[in-house]
C-alpha positions as a Markdown table, in Angstrom:
| # | Residue | x | y | z |
|---|---|---|---|---|
| 1 | Unk | 14.4 | -16.1 | -1.4 |
| 2 | Unk | 10.6 | -16.2 | -2.0 |
| 3 | Unk | 9.5 | -12.8 | -3.8 |
| 4 | Unk | 6.1 | -12.0 | -4.0 |
| 5 | Unk | 5.3 | -10.6 | -7.5 |
| 6 | Unk | 3.4 | -7.4 | -7.6 |
| 7 | Unk | 1.6 | -8.4 | -10.9 |
| 8 | Unk | 1.9 | -4.7 | -11.8 |
| 9 | Unk | 3.5 | -4.1 | -15.5 |
| 10 | Unk | 7.1 | -3.0 | -15.1 |
| 11 | Unk | 7.3 | -2.8 | -11.5 |
| 12 | Unk | 8.7 | -6.5 | -10.9 |
| 13 | Unk | 11.3 | -5.2 | -13.0 |
| 14 | Unk | 11.9 | -2.3 | -10.9 |
| 15 | Unk | 11.9 | -4.7 | -8.1 |
| 16 | Unk | 14.0 | -7.5 | -9.3 |
| 17 | Unk | 11.4 | -9.8 | -9.4 |
| 18 | Unk | 9.1 | -8.7 | -6.8 |
| 19 | Unk | 8.7 | -7.9 | -3.0 |
| 20 | Unk | 10.5 | -10.4 | -0.5 |
| 21 | Unk | 7.8 | -12.6 | 1.3 |
| 22 | Unk | 6.9 | -11.4 | 4.8 |
| 23 | Unk | 8.3 | -7.6 | 4.1 |
| 24 | Unk | 6.3 | -4.5 | 5.1 |
| 25 | Unk | 6.4 | -1.7 | 2.1 |
| 26 | Unk | 5.4 | 1.7 | 2.6 |
| 27 | Unk | 4.0 | 3.2 | -0.7 |
| 28 | Unk | 4.4 | 7.2 | -0.1 |
| 29 | Unk | 3.2 | 9.9 | -2.4 |
| 30 | Unk | 1.3 | 13.2 | -2.6 |
| 31 | Unk | -2.5 | 13.5 | -3.3 |
| 32 | Unk | -3.6 | 11.6 | -6.2 |
| 33 | Unk | -0.3 | 9.9 | -7.5 |
| 34 | Unk | -2.3 | 6.4 | -7.0 |
| 35 | Unk | -1.2 | 4.9 | -4.0 |
| 36 | Unk | -4.5 | 3.2 | -3.1 |
| 37 | Unk | -4.7 | 2.1 | -6.8 |
| 38 | Unk | -1.5 | 0.6 | -7.0 |
| 39 | Unk | -1.6 | -1.2 | -3.5 |
| 40 | Unk | -5.0 | -2.6 | -4.4 |
| 41 | Unk | -3.8 | -3.9 | -7.8 |
| 42 | Unk | -0.8 | -5.7 | -6.1 |
| 43 | Unk | -3.7 | -7.7 | -4.1 |
| 44 | Unk | -5.7 | -8.2 | -7.1 |
| 45 | Unk | -3.0 | -9.7 | -9.1 |
| 46 | Unk | -2.2 | -11.8 | -5.7 |
| 47 | Unk | -5.6 | -13.1 | -5.1 |
| 48 | Unk | -6.5 | -13.8 | -8.7 |
| 49 | Unk | -3.3 | -16.1 | -8.6 |
| 50 | Unk | -4.8 | -18.0 | -5.5 |
| 51 | Unk | -3.2 | -16.0 | -2.6 |
| 52 | Unk | -5.4 | -15.3 | 0.5 |
| 53 | Unk | -5.2 | -11.1 | 0.2 |
| 54 | Unk | -7.1 | -8.6 | 2.5 |
| 55 | Unk | -7.3 | -4.8 | 2.2 |
| 56 | Unk | -8.0 | -2.7 | 4.8 |
| 57 | Unk | -9.5 | 0.5 | 4.2 |
| 58 | Unk | -9.0 | 2.8 | 7.1 |
| 59 | Unk | -10.5 | 6.0 | 5.6 |
| 60 | Unk | -12.8 | 5.4 | 2.4 |
| 61 | Unk | -16.0 | 3.2 | 2.6 |
| 62 | Unk | -15.1 | -0.5 | 1.1 |
| 63 | Unk | -17.8 | 0.8 | -2.0 |
| 64 | Unk | -16.1 | 3.8 | -2.8 |
| 65 | Unk | -12.5 | 2.1 | -2.8 |
| 66 | Unk | -14.1 | -0.5 | -5.2 |
| 67 | Unk | -15.5 | 2.0 | -7.1 |
| 68 | Unk | -12.7 | 3.9 | -7.5 |
| 69 | Unk | -10.7 | 1.0 | -8.6 |
| 70 | Unk | -13.0 | -0.3 | -11.3 |
| 71 | Unk | -13.6 | 3.2 | -12.7 |
| 72 | Unk | -9.8 | 3.6 | -13.0 |
| 73 | Unk | -9.3 | -0.1 | -14.5 |
| 74 | Unk | -12.7 | -1.1 | -15.7 |
| 75 | Unk | -10.6 | -4.0 | -17.8 |
| 76 | Unk | -10.4 | -5.7 | -14.1 |
| 77 | Unk | -14.0 | -5.1 | -13.1 |
| 78 | Unk | -15.2 | -8.5 | -13.7 |
| 79 | Unk | -12.5 | -10.3 | -12.4 |
| 80 | Unk | -12.5 | -8.1 | -9.2 |
| 81 | Unk | -15.9 | -9.1 | -8.6 |
| 82 | Unk | -14.7 | -12.8 | -9.1 |
| 83 | Unk | -12.2 | -12.7 | -6.4 |
| 84 | Unk | -14.2 | -10.8 | -3.8 |
| 85 | Unk | -17.3 | -13.1 | -4.6 |
| 86 | Unk | -14.8 | -16.5 | -4.0 |
| 87 | Unk | -13.1 | -14.9 | -0.8 |
| 88 | Unk | -9.8 | -14.6 | -1.8 |
| 89 | Unk | -9.8 | -10.8 | -1.7 |
| 90 | Unk | -11.2 | -9.8 | 1.5 |
| 91 | Unk | -11.8 | -6.1 | 1.9 |
| 92 | Unk | -12.2 | -4.5 | 5.7 |
| 93 | Unk | -11.4 | -2.0 | 8.0 |
| 94 | Unk | -13.1 | 1.1 | 8.0 |
| 95 | Unk | -15.9 | 0.2 | 10.5 |
| 96 | Unk | -13.0 | -0.7 | 13.0 |
| 97 | Unk | -11.4 | 2.4 | 12.4 |
| 98 | Unk | -14.9 | 4.5 | 12.9 |
| 99 | Unk | -15.5 | 2.6 | 16.4 |
| 100 | Unk | -11.9 | 3.4 | 17.4 |
| 101 | Unk | -11.9 | 7.1 | 16.4 |
| 102 | Unk | -15.1 | 7.5 | 18.4 |
| 103 | Unk | -13.9 | 5.7 | 21.8 |
| 104 | Unk | -13.3 | 7.8 | 24.7 |
| 105 | Unk | -10.3 | 5.8 | 25.9 |
| 106 | Unk | -6.8 | 7.5 | 26.0 |
| 107 | Unk | -4.7 | 7.4 | 22.6 |
| 108 | Unk | -2.5 | 4.8 | 23.4 |
| 109 | Unk | -5.5 | 2.3 | 24.0 |
| 110 | Unk | -7.0 | 3.5 | 20.6 |
| 111 | Unk | -3.8 | 2.9 | 18.8 |
| 112 | Unk | -3.2 | -0.6 | 20.3 |
| 113 | Unk | -6.6 | -1.5 | 19.8 |
| 114 | Unk | -6.9 | -0.9 | 16.1 |
| 115 | Unk | -3.4 | -2.7 | 15.7 |
| 116 | Unk | -5.1 | -5.9 | 17.6 |
| 117 | Unk | -8.0 | -5.5 | 15.4 |
| 118 | Unk | -5.8 | -5.5 | 12.2 |
| 119 | Unk | -3.5 | -8.5 | 13.4 |
| 120 | Unk | -6.8 | -10.6 | 14.5 |
| 121 | Unk | -8.3 | -10.0 | 11.1 |
| 122 | Unk | -5.2 | -11.2 | 9.2 |
| 123 | Unk | -4.7 | -14.2 | 11.5 |
| 124 | Unk | -8.5 | -15.6 | 11.4 |
| 125 | Unk | -8.2 | -14.9 | 7.3 |
| 126 | Unk | -4.9 | -17.0 | 7.2 |
| 127 | Unk | -4.0 | -13.4 | 4.8 |
| 128 | Unk | -0.8 | -14.3 | 2.7 |
| 129 | Unk | -0.9 | -10.1 | 1.4 |
| 130 | Unk | -2.2 | -7.3 | 2.8 |
| 131 | Unk | -2.9 | -3.6 | 2.5 |
| 132 | Unk | -3.2 | -1.1 | 5.0 |
| 133 | Unk | -4.9 | 2.3 | 3.8 |
| 134 | Unk | -3.6 | 4.2 | 5.2 |
| 135 | Unk | -1.2 | 5.2 | 8.0 |
| 136 | Unk | -2.6 | 8.7 | 8.4 |
| 137 | Unk | -5.0 | 7.2 | 10.7 |
| 138 | Unk | -2.8 | 6.6 | 13.3 |
| 139 | Unk | -1.8 | 9.9 | 13.1 |
| 140 | Unk | -5.5 | 11.2 | 13.8 |
| 141 | Unk | -5.7 | 8.8 | 16.7 |
| 142 | Unk | -2.6 | 10.8 | 18.6 |
| 143 | Unk | -1.0 | 13.7 | 18.2 |
| 144 | Unk | 1.6 | 12.6 | 20.9 |
| 145 | Unk | 4.9 | 11.8 | 18.4 |
| 146 | Unk | 6.1 | 9.0 | 21.0 |
| 147 | Unk | 2.9 | 7.1 | 20.8 |
| 148 | Unk | 2.8 | 7.4 | 17.0 |
| 149 | Unk | 6.3 | 6.2 | 16.6 |
| 150 | Unk | 5.6 | 3.2 | 19.1 |
| 151 | Unk | 2.9 | 2.3 | 17.4 |
| 152 | Unk | 4.7 | 1.9 | 14.0 |
| 153 | Unk | 7.4 | -0.5 | 15.9 |
| 154 | Unk | 4.3 | -2.4 | 17.3 |
| 155 | Unk | 2.7 | -2.7 | 14.0 |
| 156 | Unk | 5.9 | -3.9 | 12.1 |
| 157 | Unk | 6.7 | -6.5 | 14.9 |
| 158 | Unk | 3.0 | -7.6 | 14.5 |
| 159 | Unk | 3.2 | -8.3 | 10.6 |
| 160 | Unk | 6.6 | -9.6 | 10.9 |
| 161 | Unk | 5.3 | -12.2 | 13.4 |
| 162 | Unk | 2.2 | -12.7 | 10.8 |
| 163 | Unk | 4.4 | -13.5 | 7.9 |
| 164 | Unk | 1.9 | -11.5 | 5.8 |
| 165 | Unk | 3.6 | -9.5 | 3.0 |
| 166 | Unk | 1.9 | -6.0 | 3.5 |
| 167 | Unk | 2.0 | -2.7 | 1.7 |
| 168 | Unk | 1.0 | 0.0 | 3.7 |
| 169 | Unk | 0.0 | 3.6 | 1.9 |
| 170 | Unk | 1.4 | 6.8 | 3.3 |
| 171 | Unk | 0.5 | 10.5 | 2.6 |
| 172 | Unk | 3.1 | 12.9 | 1.8 |
| 173 | Unk | 2.5 | 16.7 | 1.9 |
| 174 | Unk | 4.3 | 17.4 | -1.7 |
| 175 | Unk | 3.9 | 15.4 | -5.0 |
| 176 | Unk | 7.1 | 17.0 | -6.6 |
| 177 | Unk | 10.2 | 15.3 | -5.9 |
| 178 | Unk | 12.3 | 18.4 | -5.4 |
| 179 | Unk | 10.3 | 18.9 | -2.4 |
| 180 | Unk | 9.6 | 15.9 | -0.7 |
| 181 | Unk | 10.8 | 14.7 | 2.8 |
| 182 | Unk | 10.3 | 11.4 | 4.1 |
| 183 | Unk | 9.4 | 11.0 | 7.8 |
| 184 | Unk | 11.7 | 9.3 | 9.6 |
| 185 | Unk | 9.5 | 6.3 | 10.8 |
| 186 | Unk | 8.7 | 5.2 | 7.3 |
| 187 | Unk | 12.5 | 3.9 | 7.5 |
| 188 | Unk | 11.3 | 1.3 | 10.2 |
| 189 | Unk | 9.6 | -0.8 | 7.7 |
| 190 | Unk | 11.6 | -3.0 | 4.9 |
| 191 | Unk | 11.0 | -1.0 | 2.0 |
| 192 | Unk | 9.5 | 2.4 | 0.6 |
| 193 | Unk | 8.3 | 3.0 | -2.8 |
| 194 | Unk | 7.9 | 6.6 | -3.6 |
| 195 | Unk | 5.4 | 8.1 | -6.3 |
| 196 | Unk | 6.0 | 11.6 | -7.5 |
| 197 | Unk | 4.3 | 13.8 | -9.7 |
| 198 | Unk | 6.4 | 16.4 | -11.7 |
| 199 | Unk | 5.6 | 19.2 | -14.1 |
| 200 | Unk | 7.6 | 19.0 | -17.9 |
| 201 | Unk | 6.7 | 21.0 | -20.9 |
| 202 | Unk | 3.3 | 21.9 | -18.9 |
| 203 | Unk | 2.2 | 18.5 | -18.5 |
| 204 | Unk | 2.1 | 16.8 | -15.2 |
| 205 | Unk | 4.3 | 13.6 | -15.2 |
| 206 | Unk | 3.9 | 10.7 | -12.4 |
| 207 | Unk | 7.3 | 9.0 | -11.8 |
| 208 | Unk | 8.1 | 6.0 | -9.2 |
| 209 | Unk | 11.0 | 5.3 | -7.6 |
| 210 | Unk | 12.3 | 2.1 | -5.2 |
| 211 | Unk | 13.8 | 4.0 | -2.1 |
| 212 | Unk | 14.8 | 1.1 | -0.1 |
| 213 | Unk | 14.1 | -2.8 | -0.4 |
| 214 | Unk | 15.6 | -5.2 | 2.7 |
| 215 | Unk | 16.5 | -8.6 | 1.5 |
| 216 | Unk | 16.6 | -8.1 | -2.2 |
| 217 | Unk | 18.3 | -5.7 | -4.7 |
| 218 | Unk | 16.4 | -3.2 | -6.9 |
| 219 | Unk | 16.3 | -0.8 | -9.3 |
| 220 | Unk | 17.5 | 3.1 | -8.5 |
| 221 | Unk | 16.1 | 4.6 | -11.6 |
| 222 | Unk | 13.3 | 7.1 | -11.2 |
| 223 | Unk | 10.9 | 6.0 | -14.1 |
| 224 | Unk | 7.4 | 7.1 | -15.4 |
| 225 | Unk | 4.2 | 5.1 | -14.9 |
| 226 | Unk | 0.5 | 5.6 | -16.1 |
| 227 | Unk | -2.7 | 4.6 | -14.7 |
| 228 | Unk | -4.4 | 2.8 | -17.7 |
| 229 | Unk | -7.7 | 0.9 | -18.1 |
| 230 | Unk | -6.2 | -2.4 | -17.6 |
| 231 | Unk | -3.7 | -1.4 | -14.9 |
| 232 | Unk | -1.0 | 0.5 | -13.9 |
| 233 | Unk | 2.1 | 0.5 | -16.5 |
| 234 | Unk | 5.6 | 1.3 | -15.0 |
| 235 | Unk | 7.9 | 2.2 | -17.9 |
| 236 | Unk | 11.9 | 0.7 | -17.3 |
| 237 | Unk | 14.4 | 2.1 | -19.2 |
| 238 | Unk | 13.9 | -0.8 | -22.0 |
| 239 | Unk | 10.2 | 0.0 | -22.3 |
| 240 | Unk | 8.5 | 1.6 | -25.5 |
| 241 | Unk | 8.0 | 5.0 | -23.7 |
| 242 | Unk | 11.6 | 5.7 | -24.5 |
Protein backbone atom coordinates (compact mmCIF):
# COMPACT_ATOMS: atom_id res chain seq x y z
CA UNK A 1 0.00 0.00 0.00
CA UNK A 2 1.25 3.48 -0.89
CA UNK A 3 1.36 5.78 2.14
CA UNK A 4 1.66 9.56 1.96
CA UNK A 5 3.86 10.80 4.80
CA UNK A 6 2.64 13.96 6.51
CA UNK A 7 6.17 15.12 7.35
CA UNK A 8 4.82 16.38 10.68
CA UNK A 9 7.05 15.31 13.57
CA UNK A 10 5.46 12.40 15.42
CA UNK A 11 2.24 12.28 13.39
CA UNK A 12 3.41 9.61 10.96
CA UNK A 13 4.25 7.42 13.93
CA UNK A 14 0.61 7.63 15.06
CA UNK A 15 -0.46 6.95 11.47
CA UNK A 16 1.84 3.89 11.25
CA UNK A 17 3.71 5.41 8.34
CA UNK A 18 1.32 7.89 6.81
CA UNK A 19 -2.04 8.35 5.11
CA UNK A 20 -3.07 5.78 2.46
CA UNK A 21 -2.80 7.33 -0.97
CA UNK A 22 -6.17 8.61 -2.18
CA UNK A 23 -7.78 8.74 1.26
CA UNK A 24 -9.89 11.72 2.36
CA UNK A 25 -9.21 12.71 5.96
CA UNK A 26 -11.19 15.10 8.16
CA UNK A 27 -9.13 17.15 10.61
CA UNK A 28 -11.71 18.13 13.21
CA UNK A 29 -11.28 20.38 16.20
CA UNK A 30 -12.54 23.39 18.07
CA UNK A 31 -11.45 26.99 17.46
CA UNK A 32 -7.72 27.59 17.80
CA UNK A 33 -6.63 23.95 17.74
CA UNK A 34 -4.44 24.41 14.65
CA UNK A 35 -6.48 22.62 11.98
CA UNK A 36 -5.43 24.96 9.16
CA UNK A 37 -1.79 24.99 10.28
CA UNK A 38 -1.61 21.19 10.43
CA UNK A 39 -3.26 20.69 7.04
CA UNK A 40 -1.09 23.32 5.38
CA UNK A 41 2.08 21.89 6.93
CA UNK A 42 1.11 18.52 5.43
CA UNK A 43 0.90 20.16 1.99
CA UNK A 44 4.11 22.12 2.55
CA UNK A 45 6.18 19.02 3.29
CA UNK A 46 4.74 17.13 0.32
CA UNK A 47 5.25 20.06 -2.03
CA UNK A 48 8.83 20.38 -0.80
CA UNK A 49 9.28 16.67 -1.61
CA UNK A 50 8.15 17.31 -5.18
CA UNK A 51 4.44 16.41 -5.08
CA UNK A 52 1.90 18.75 -6.68
CA UNK A 53 -0.22 20.23 -3.89
CA UNK A 54 -3.25 22.50 -3.82
CA UNK A 55 -4.77 24.38 -0.87
CA UNK A 56 -8.37 25.59 -1.12
CA UNK A 57 -9.00 28.38 1.37
CA UNK A 58 -12.77 28.79 1.33
CA UNK A 59 -12.94 31.26 4.22
CA UNK A 60 -9.75 33.29 4.72
CA UNK A 61 -7.88 35.17 2.02
CA UNK A 62 -4.79 33.42 0.68
CA UNK A 63 -2.64 36.25 2.04
CA UNK A 64 -3.98 35.73 5.57
CA UNK A 65 -3.49 31.96 5.39
CA UNK A 66 0.14 32.31 4.29
CA UNK A 67 0.79 35.04 6.85
CA UNK A 68 -0.70 32.91 9.62
CA UNK A 69 1.37 29.90 8.62
CA UNK A 70 4.70 31.73 8.32
CA UNK A 71 4.06 33.69 11.54
CA UNK A 72 3.39 30.47 13.48
CA UNK A 73 6.24 28.58 11.78
CA UNK A 74 8.85 31.18 10.74
CA UNK A 75 11.50 28.50 10.11
CA UNK A 76 9.46 27.45 7.05
CA UNK A 77 9.03 30.94 5.60
CA UNK A 78 11.72 30.79 2.89
CA UNK A 79 10.85 27.29 1.72
CA UNK A 80 7.14 28.17 1.78
CA UNK A 81 7.83 30.97 -0.69
CA UNK A 82 9.93 28.56 -2.75
CA UNK A 83 7.23 25.90 -3.20
CA UNK A 84 4.62 28.54 -4.05
CA UNK A 85 6.90 30.30 -6.52
CA UNK A 86 7.90 27.07 -8.29
CA UNK A 87 4.25 26.00 -8.60
CA UNK A 88 4.45 22.88 -6.44
CA UNK A 89 2.01 24.45 -3.95
CA UNK A 90 -1.03 26.19 -5.45
CA UNK A 91 -3.10 28.42 -3.15
CA UNK A 92 -6.69 28.83 -4.35
CA UNK A 93 -10.36 28.80 -3.51
CA UNK A 94 -11.74 31.81 -1.69
CA UNK A 95 -12.74 33.72 -4.83
CA UNK A 96 -14.75 30.71 -5.99
CA UNK A 97 -16.48 30.41 -2.62
CA UNK A 98 -17.35 34.13 -2.52
CA UNK A 99 -18.75 34.00 -6.05
CA UNK A 100 -20.96 31.03 -5.25
CA UNK A 101 -22.15 32.52 -1.95
CA UNK A 102 -23.27 35.63 -3.85
CA UNK A 103 -25.19 33.55 -6.39
CA UNK A 104 -28.96 33.87 -6.55
CA UNK A 105 -29.32 30.23 -7.62
CA UNK A 106 -30.90 27.58 -5.42
CA UNK A 107 -28.77 25.95 -2.74
CA UNK A 108 -28.32 22.63 -4.50
CA UNK A 109 -26.90 24.48 -7.53
CA UNK A 110 -24.47 26.46 -5.37
CA UNK A 111 -23.17 23.36 -3.58
CA UNK A 112 -22.77 21.39 -6.82
CA UNK A 113 -21.04 24.34 -8.46
CA UNK A 114 -18.53 24.62 -5.62
CA UNK A 115 -17.72 20.90 -5.79
CA UNK A 116 -17.37 21.15 -9.57
CA UNK A 117 -14.94 24.07 -9.24
CA UNK A 118 -12.81 22.19 -6.70
CA UNK A 119 -12.76 19.11 -8.92
CA UNK A 120 -11.76 21.10 -11.99
CA UNK A 121 -8.84 22.78 -10.24
CA UNK A 122 -7.57 19.49 -8.82
CA UNK A 123 -7.71 18.00 -12.30
CA UNK A 124 -6.16 21.00 -14.05
CA UNK A 125 -3.29 21.19 -11.56
CA UNK A 126 -2.81 17.40 -11.57
CA UNK A 127 -2.72 17.61 -7.77
CA UNK A 128 -1.53 14.61 -5.79
CA UNK A 129 -2.36 16.09 -2.37
CA UNK A 130 -4.98 18.68 -1.45
CA UNK A 131 -6.56 20.53 1.46
CA UNK A 132 -10.10 21.93 1.64
CA UNK A 133 -10.36 24.52 4.41
CA UNK A 134 -13.07 24.19 5.49
CA UNK A 135 -16.19 22.02 5.32
CA UNK A 136 -18.14 24.69 7.22
CA UNK A 137 -18.59 26.58 3.93
CA UNK A 138 -20.87 23.77 2.73
CA UNK A 139 -23.13 24.28 5.75
CA UNK A 140 -23.27 28.00 4.98
CA UNK A 141 -24.37 27.33 1.41
CA UNK A 142 -27.37 25.35 2.50
CA UNK A 143 -29.44 24.96 5.66
CA UNK A 144 -31.12 21.86 4.28
CA UNK A 145 -29.62 18.75 5.87
CA UNK A 146 -30.43 16.35 2.98
CA UNK A 147 -28.64 18.64 0.50
CA UNK A 148 -25.66 19.00 2.82
CA UNK A 149 -25.30 15.25 3.33
CA UNK A 150 -25.73 14.64 -0.39
CA UNK A 151 -22.94 17.16 -1.04
CA UNK A 152 -20.61 15.27 1.30
CA UNK A 153 -21.23 12.01 -0.58
CA UNK A 154 -20.68 13.78 -3.91
CA UNK A 155 -17.48 15.39 -2.65
CA UNK A 156 -16.00 12.09 -1.47
CA UNK A 157 -16.93 10.42 -4.75
CA UNK A 158 -15.18 13.09 -6.81
CA UNK A 159 -12.08 13.11 -4.63
CA UNK A 160 -11.85 9.32 -4.81
CA UNK A 161 -12.17 9.46 -8.58
CA UNK A 162 -9.32 12.02 -8.71
CA UNK A 163 -7.15 9.75 -6.50
CA UNK A 164 -5.98 12.84 -4.63
CA UNK A 165 -5.01 12.46 -0.97
CA UNK A 166 -7.08 15.13 0.76
CA UNK A 167 -7.32 16.74 4.19
CA UNK A 168 -10.57 18.56 4.97
CA UNK A 169 -10.80 20.77 8.04
CA UNK A 170 -13.98 20.78 10.09
CA UNK A 171 -15.00 23.00 12.97
CA UNK A 172 -16.31 21.51 16.18
CA UNK A 173 -18.27 23.54 18.71
CA UNK A 174 -16.16 22.26 21.61
CA UNK A 175 -12.41 21.95 22.16
CA UNK A 176 -12.61 19.68 25.19
CA UNK A 177 -12.60 15.92 24.58
CA UNK A 178 -15.27 15.29 27.21
CA UNK A 179 -17.87 17.37 25.37
CA UNK A 180 -17.07 16.66 21.72
CA UNK A 181 -19.57 15.06 19.40
CA UNK A 182 -18.65 14.15 15.83
CA UNK A 183 -21.17 14.78 13.06
CA UNK A 184 -22.37 11.58 11.46
CA UNK A 185 -21.30 12.80 8.00
CA UNK A 186 -17.64 12.91 9.10
CA UNK A 187 -17.69 9.12 9.01
CA UNK A 188 -18.37 9.21 5.27
CA UNK A 189 -14.70 10.10 4.84
CA UNK A 190 -11.81 7.63 5.06
CA UNK A 191 -10.31 9.03 8.23
CA UNK A 192 -10.82 11.41 11.13
CA UNK A 193 -8.01 13.14 13.04
CA UNK A 194 -9.31 14.94 16.12
CA UNK A 195 -7.60 17.89 17.80
CA UNK A 196 -8.50 18.66 21.40
CA UNK A 197 -7.66 21.31 23.97
CA UNK A 198 -7.98 20.27 27.61
CA UNK A 199 -7.19 22.03 30.88
CA UNK A 200 -4.67 20.44 33.25
CA UNK A 201 -3.01 22.23 36.19
CA UNK A 202 -4.44 25.55 34.96
CA UNK A 203 -2.77 25.05 31.58
CA UNK A 204 -4.37 24.40 28.20
CA UNK A 205 -2.99 21.19 26.73
CA UNK A 206 -3.37 20.42 23.02
CA UNK A 207 -3.92 16.73 22.23
CA UNK A 208 -4.43 14.68 19.07
CA UNK A 209 -6.20 11.39 18.36
CA UNK A 210 -6.65 9.28 15.23
CA UNK A 211 -10.33 8.29 15.36
CA UNK A 212 -10.35 6.19 12.19
CA UNK A 213 -8.20 5.47 9.12
CA UNK A 214 -9.38 3.16 6.38
CA UNK A 215 -6.90 0.83 4.67
CA UNK A 216 -4.19 1.20 7.32
CA UNK A 217 -3.67 0.52 11.01
CA UNK A 218 -3.03 3.42 13.38
CA UNK A 219 -2.36 4.25 17.00
CA UNK A 220 -5.34 4.70 19.33
CA UNK A 221 -3.38 6.82 21.81
CA UNK A 222 -4.36 10.37 22.69
CA UNK A 223 -1.09 12.33 22.84
CA UNK A 224 -0.03 15.97 23.20
CA UNK A 225 1.11 18.20 20.37
CA UNK A 226 2.63 21.67 20.16
CA UNK A 227 2.85 24.32 17.46
CA UNK A 228 6.50 25.41 17.30
CA UNK A 229 8.49 27.81 15.04
CA UNK A 230 9.69 24.82 12.99
CA UNK A 231 6.42 22.95 12.72
CA UNK A 232 3.90 20.97 14.72
CA UNK A 233 5.39 18.41 17.10
CA UNK A 234 3.30 15.40 18.07
CA UNK A 235 4.63 13.71 21.19
CA UNK A 236 4.21 9.96 21.08
CA UNK A 237 4.75 7.80 24.14
CA UNK A 238 8.46 7.27 23.39
CA UNK A 239 9.20 10.99 22.84
CA UNK A 240 10.98 13.32 25.24
CA UNK A 241 7.83 15.09 26.52
CA UNK A 242 7.04 11.90 28.43
